[in-house]
N, C-alpha and C positions, 0 to 999 in steps of 0.2 A: 503493500499500499504505499502511495506516494504521500509526501508531507501535505500536498494540497487535498488528497482524498481524506486524510485524517482530519484536517481543519473542517472540511465539508460535513464529515460525520458528527464531529464536535458541535458545529453550528446547528445541524438539524436536530441533535438530541436536546441541546440546551433550549432551542426555541419550543420544543415541544414541552420542556418542564416549564418554561415560562408562562405557557398557556395552560398550566395544569388546572387552575381554577381561577374565576374571575375576582377581581379585587378593585374597588372603585379608588380612583385617584392614584394608581400605581405609576412610578417613574418610567419614563420612556427608556427602553433597553439600550438603544444606541447612545443615549446620554450617559448611561452607566458605562459603557464600553470605552467611550472617548476619555472620560476622567480617570478610570482605573489604568488605562494603558499610558495616559500622560503623566501620572504621579506615582506609579508604583512599577516594581519589577517583580518578576517570579520569586517566590520565597519571602516575599514582605508579608507582613500582617496588617489586616484591614478589620475595622470595627464599624458596624452600622447599628447605632442605638435606637433607630426608629425603622425597623427593617421592613414593616408592611408586608407586601406581597413577596418579598425575598429577591427582588430583581437585582439589587446591588451585590447581596452575599453570593448569588449564583453566578454572576458575571466574575466575581472575584475568585470563586472557585475554579471556574473555567481558565481564568487567566494564571492559575497556579499560586494564588495567595492562601495563607492561612486566614480563616475567617472567623469573627465573632460577631454575633448578631443578637439583638434583643428588641422586645415591644412590649406593651402592655395589653394588647388585643390577643386573646387566645386564638382567634382565627388567623391572625398575622403568624403567630409562633407556630401553629399547626401547618399552615402552608409553606412557611420558609423551612421547617424541618422536612417537609415532603420533598422540596426540591433539592436540599442538601444531602438527603439521605435516602436516595432511591435504592431499589434493589438492583444488584449488579447484572441481573438476567431476567427475562421474562419467565423462564422456567422457575426460578427461585420464588418470584412474586406469586406465580400460579400455585406453588406448593403451599405457600402461606395461606392463600385464599381457601384452599382445601383443609387445611388445619383448622382454620378460623370458622368454617362452615358449621362444624358440630357445635362449637362454642356459642355461635350465633343462635342456632336453633334452641339450645338450652335457655339462652338469655330471653329469647322471644316469648317464652311461656311465662316470664315473670313481668312482662310489660303490662302495666295498667294504664290504658289510654285516658282513663278519667282524670288522671294526675297531669295530663298534657294540656298546656293552655289552648284554648279554643282557636286563637289565631294561628297556631301551628297546625292543628287538626283539620283547619280549613284547606291546607294545601294538598292533602293526601287522601287516597283511599285507606281506611282503617288498617287493613292488612299489610299495605305498603308501609304505613307508619310504624307498625310493630316491627317489621323487618328492619327499618331504617334505624330505629332507637336500639335495637339489639346490635346491629353490626356497628353503630357508633361506639357504643359501650365496649364491645370486644376489641376493637381496633385501638381505642385510647387505652384500655387496660394492658394490652400487649405491646404498647408504645410503637405500633406499626405506622409509623407517620407518613410513608409514601402511600399506602393503601388508603389511610385516612384522608390525606389530601385528595386522592382521586375520588373517594366517596363524597366529600364535600362538594366537588364539582358537579356531581350528579343530582344534588339536592332539588334544584328546580330549574325548569325550562319548559317550553311547550311540546318539544320533540319526544317521540315515543322512548328514546334511549335515555330519557332522565325519568326521575322518580314522582315528581309532583304532577298535580293537575296543571294545565295550561298556565304558564308563568313565564315572566321574563328571566333573563339568565343572570345578568350582573346583580340586580337588585330584586328582592322578592316580592313582586306584585302579580297577583292573579290576573289571568287575562280570559276571564270566563265570558266577558261581553264580545270578544272577537272570536272565541271558541266556545259557543254554548254547548251544553251537555247534550242536548237533544240533536244537535247537528254533528257533534263529534264525540259519540259514546265511547270509542275506543281510547280517547285521551283521558277517560275517568276511571279506567279499569285498574285492577290490582297489578303492580309492577315489581317485580322481585329485585333485590339488591345484588345478588350474587352474579347473575348473567350479565348486568349492565358494568359492574365492577371489573369483571374479566375482560369485557369488550374495552374498557378504557385503559387497563393495564397493558393490553395488547397494543392498542394505538401508541400509547406513551413510550413502551420498552420494544419497539418493532425493529430496532437495529442495536448493534453492540454499543456499550457506553464507553466512549473515548475519554473518560475523565479519570483523574489520579484520585483514587479513594484513600491513600495514604495522607492526603493534606489535611491538616486540622480543621475541623468545623465544629462550632459551638454556637447553639441557640438557647436563649434562656428568656423566660418571662421576667423581666426586672424593669424598675423604674430608672430611666436613664440619668434622672437628675439627683437621685439620692442614694443609690447603692454604691458601695465601695467595691468595685469589681476587681480590683487588683490588676488591672491591665495597664502597665507602666511602659510597655514597649511596642506601641502601636506605630506603624509607620504612615497609615493613612486613617483618618475617620472620615467617612463618606456616608451621607445620610440625606433624607428628604423628610423633615419633620412635619407635622400636621400644619396645614395653611390656616392657623387659628381655627375658626369655626367655619371656614371656607368649604369643608366636606363634612357630611355626617357619617363618619366611619362606622359608628355602631348600628345606627338605623338602616344604613344601606347594606349591611352584612348580618342583619339581626337573626335571619334563619339559620344561617350557618354558625353564627355565634351560639345559638340555642343548642345546637347539636354538639358544640364545643363545650358545653356545660355552663353556659352564661344563661341564668334563668330571667334576668331583667336587663336587657340591653341599655335602658334609659340610664342606668346607675353608671354604665361604663362611658357613656357619651361624653360627659364633662371632662374626663381625662383623656379622651382620644381626640376630642375637638374642642379644645379650651378657647375661651373668649380672650380678648386682648390683653388685659392685665395678667391672668394666669399664665398666659403664653410667654409673655415678656419675662416674667419671674422664671419660668421653666427654662428659658433660653439662657438667662443669667447663670442659673445654678449648672446647667449642662456645660456651659463654657468653661467654668472653673474645673470642672471634673475632665473635660477633654483635654485642657491644658496640662493637666497631671499625666494623662494617659499617653500623650503623644511623645515619641522620641524627638530628641533635638533634630530640627530641620524637617520634622514630619508635617504633613499636610492635613488641613481640615477643609473639606468640600461640603457645601450645604446648598442644596436645591430648594427653591422656594417660589411658590406661585403667589401673584398679587391677587386680592380680592376686590371684586366690584359689587357693591350692594347698595340699594336705594340711592343709585345714581351717585355714589361716593366710592373712590377708590382707596383702598388700604394698602399702603406700601410694606408688606410683610418683610421684604428684605432689609429695609431701612430698620425696622424694629430689631431684627436679629443682628444687624451690624452693630447697632448701639449696645445690645447686650454684651456681644462678644468683646467689643472694644473696652467697655467699662469693667468687665468681669475677669477678662483673660488678658492682660497687657502683653503676654509674651506671644500671642497669636497675632500676627500682622497680616493685614489684608494684601494680597499680592495680585488679585485678579477679581473682577465683577463682570460677568457675562450674562447678557439678556438674550432671551429667545422668545420670539412671538409664537404662540401657538396657533396653528391653523384651524384647529378644531375645539370647541368649547368642551370643557370637562363636565362632569357630573354637576348639576345645579342644585342649589337650596333655595327655597322660597325667598324672593327678594334679592336674589344674588344674580348678577349678569354673567357670572361664571369667570374662570381663570383665563385671562387673555395672554398673560406673559409670564415666563418663569425666569428667575434670576439665580445664577450660581455664583455663590461667594467662596473665593479660595482664600485660605489662610496658611500661613507658615509659622511654624514655632521657631522662634529665635532666641 
């Protein structure tokens, strides 16, 4: 196999992992590639303290970096772990599914749908929901993160290959108006998890995995601002923190969060989508921590989106720049790059969308 062939294999496989399951507001893959290649070399160590869908950690692994990642969202943690710890062959993944099938059947008998919130029950045939709850429980207990990531992708869509009644894929909204039950009865029938999980695994692991599994990868659920993580030898911190309250990370991922064990997504929203003052305080605390974590001459890259709401623009990059400058004097700004976005991202009520992203690059001196 030529070097070019291996590069294409790696690209194809990593592209499939990037699309493992949808995540609202994820960073563009090409932006992660550019910054990682520009500010690191193979063998370096990278930290992403707001890992979200795992775009940066996955690209870092592909590039040959040791990876540390963290987030407060259980869905973000599950998805990032799924991407960083896939099975090394489709055969091994299918053997695990066979092993877990019996466990899921036993767990299924213990499911009491009366304890499930009605808004969750609205999405599924009752027997499908029993299957889904059982499989979610088993995969989490067994820490089979890749299979759990595949499972989370299957939770809602209007196509028969997914588990829910007709619904949107990225965010959980039923589409019964477009697909009424009387006209599309087949979309409201029982759907088993196992066969769909097998198909998802086959699609994702359809070719050899050309990544180095000896590279260190670590994903933890921690608060980026308060936890003393002991990382004092980081070559690059590269992250895209929440754009204040510009995106509703908990609401828009609420069904997948429920299967990750979050009973009330509203309690998580204020942490994942903070308002201006809490966001500014968060960035100040994080900046102090990052200054400690970085090696001398190491780099900090932060990708931020502006917010347009009620005909007003909030310059998130300016807020972060002020936080870093005041809290971490050894982190010196060396570059500020703007990128106009051609397509609007996910909107919230009264928000005109994120029209521009700004990348701030700092160097520890």
